[in-house]
Structure formats: structure tokens, C-alpha cells
Phi, psi and omega in degrees: 000161178258144176266312185220160174215130176232157182206156159240194186291336187246347185220139172248130178247126181238156172238125179278165180293349175279352184094352180284139175252152177208146178251146178225131178286151179301316181296323179293315180298316182294319180296329183255019178303146187256009182286159185293345175279340181259324181234135177295125183301327185284316186240356177077007181284147184289135182259355180242159173257169179299331181287342178284344180274128180303140179300326182263033179304139180210166179256126177259338175204151176213117186225158175270129179227111182054038177085355179252173183256127175246124185238138172249128183255143173240150011271009182285340188055047184251130181249129183226143177253135178245116178301142181301319180296322179294316178299317180298325180285345186237024178295131174241354177270077186205160176290141182231143172281120179247025178298126179294132180087009178288157177262158182291157175302137178095353178260133176243120177275159189205171171211192184305140179119337176280152175277129182301124177298138188211152176217162181268136182306308183298321182292318182291336177277339184250336189239112181303325180294320178293320178296316180297319179298322179291314178298319181296325179294319178297317180295323185278313186257344180087359176199160174193154179259160166234134181238162174075024181272175178289167180244022176277142175306147180075010176297333180299334180294332177287336174293313178298327180296341181295336186218348185182226189223153175288138172264108182282141180231190176296344176278355181099187177298329176209170182223156181267136177245090176201165186296133178233157171276134183051060185291148175277352181210140182296344175297338183265032175232178176270006182291150170290151181236131176297151176304132186205161166263151184273149170052046179293347179280359176261153176218101009275159176287155167299129189272344174228145172232138176244129174240126187237129184267127175252325176216144177197076177251003180285153174284129181088204179077017179299146175270144179228136174239144182227133179281105180297330178292321177295320178298318179295321177300317180296317178297317179302317182287324183276328187211075183303323180293320178294320176303314181297325179293314181291333177273337189264344180234141179286139166271172177233141181227150185209145173219126177215051185272353181232154178300134177081005182241127172211094184259134181220146174217159180225093184216153178289152175296323177245115184256129180244151171287167180303334179261014171095005179283140180286121184237346181191153175232133170235115183214112182198096183300324183296332186250009179287134173262169179304135178278117183234006183255004179263131180301151182308314186284357177249352189297316181295320178293325177298313180295324178296320178291321177299314178299317182295319177298318178298321178294322177296314181297322182281348181299123180304336179290349182269337192263145170253123186243152177197154176253119180289135173261158178308133182090000177254153180212165170218154181239139178232146169284105187286353173270358186223309190264126176271150176233149183224171179215134170287151176297156179222158187280166177284344179284149181074194182223149175219113184226112174241154169242143181231154173208170180244154177211180185247132182296329181296329176294317178296314181293326177295314179299317179296315181296321179295321177294321180292324178292324180288326180225077186300333180294335180289338182276348184277000000 
């Protein structure tokens, strides 16, 4: 609830019952008005454009009504009520952390020693609380396992169905991960693979990857995941100048392993939002193209930072490892978590299927569940 409201023509200042004060500009309040002429009642989408708001918009009154804020705007002579809880959720008059390389609220970075978040296949399909917990783990840690699933081919598609849709690529709706003769990708061999993010040569990259185990009797082949955000934090703390180079200049990535395919992207290895928040990692030695966007006098320092980031990622203390059993799978946030594989022998069999999906679908499903049952989000 609100205690007080004061205003001049351009700003409304309110005090919440917690004692916190916040200011809101007239133009911001008018643009975000919640009345049915401004917002569609069914879906909440805005019905006006910025040009529909008078240039000389002003506040003629601001009062507390049943604990909420009621504002009258001129020259429209329009009165709108803003619920106190809604205002509290949308305060922008506050101190902000602007540390470069910080992670978003709700994300927890990690390294070796954490227990891999995991859920049971049957429970997430039958129990909304279990499903929400699994989705929340992916959002928080960037990866999670599913155990106890079926061992029929294409079962991984049912994992994507839990929150969204498969993102089809040149590899098809899904791809096979097992040894091939003359493979189009090193993933289709028994070689070990350095920790990497997938498809950095796409723009945008697939934001989620699902790997599902159907057979795994080969020696070796353990899966390893590494938190790229934690690696970036370490680089930032150890070598701020190197961090700035990897974030400040685009790398180049390329894939042309199949006929008719030539994928290229130009993006930094460490991607930051305009205000410095860490939003993405692209790291894949196999798919790196020559770096040509770094100035000559910065190239050696850039490579030194690239090497240092690689050493951090390769450090055994960074990785969480596990061997997938038939019917088990894991999902990774491909904009954040790198995955690796130990080499495996030719004896026995190892058959995984993989596919891509979109993180916005997962986050949308999670947010919708939290809105339906807000107590589950606390």
C-alpha cells in the first residue's frame, strides 16, 4: 500500500508502507497506464503509440485511493489508477549495480562440487510442482538432468514438449550423436571434445540444447558441463583488460561441413548488455574463423585473454561430470553453459540424440506457472 503521494507537473513521488520512496515521471506513468483505452484488457498489449501521448503531458493531481495511486493527466483530463503492488514491481528510481560482467538476478554461477540438478521423468510429466522445479533449475543454474525416461528414439522431443518447441536446423529436428564414417562434425566421432557452446556460427544461436541417452555401454564418454558465466567472472577478476577485449571485439565463427551449408557469425566471445550485464558466451575452438576485427596493436593481448579464458574453462575444478545412462538426458542453456565429452572406446555402444530449443519458451512456461501459483515462486 501507499502512504503518501506528492507531485509537480512532471513527477509523482510516492511513499510505500515499507517507508521506501520512489519517483515516477508523468510521461512514464501515462505510457504505462492500465486503463482499457491504453491496454487491451484481454492480453495487456498497449493500444497507443508514443505519438498518441501529448508532448506537453503533465500531472494535475495525484492522490491515494484505497492504498493505490490515482493520477489525472493533462491536457487529456484523463484519470488512471495504478495499484501499489504494480508500482512497487516497476520502480526505476533506485540504486543499480552497474558492475561490468555482473549476472542477472536469479542466476547462480557454479563450478565443480555442486550436485547436478535433476528431476524424474515421470514426475515432471505428471506433477506441475516437479516440472516447475526442473524449469527453475535450468533458469538458475543453466542446466539440469532428467532421469528415468524411456529409451525409444525421439524421446528427447518429449523433453522439449515440456516447455516449448524444437528449433530445427540444418541438422534436422534432431541429430544422432554416435560414431560415423567420414563425419560432418567431430561430435560424431569417439574423440573427446573440449568444453564448448554449440553452433556459435549461427545468429542467433540455439539457446537450449537437449542431449538424450539411448545406449551407453562404451568405456568413457562422460559428459562434462562448465558454467561459462563463472569462467567469465574469473577472467574479469584476474584480467579486467583481457575481459574487456573479449567483450569489446567480435570474434568470428564459421561452419561449412555439409554441401549447401555455409554459416557465419560475427559476435564477441563474451557478450554484454549495453549496461554491462553478462548475457552470453560463445566459445568453440572447432568453429572459430580467423579473427579480423581486432586492431593490430590489440591482437596479441586478445589472444592472451582468449588463452586465459580457455585455461579457466579447461580447469578440472570448473566442470561437473556425469555419465548418462539409457533413459537419462540433460538440458543446457547454450548461451551460458559449455558442455564437453571425454573420449570413448570403440567397444560397446554409445548412442545419444540431440536437439535444440528456445530459452524464451522455457522461461515463458516457468513465468506462467509462477503467475498461476505465485507461492511456488517464493
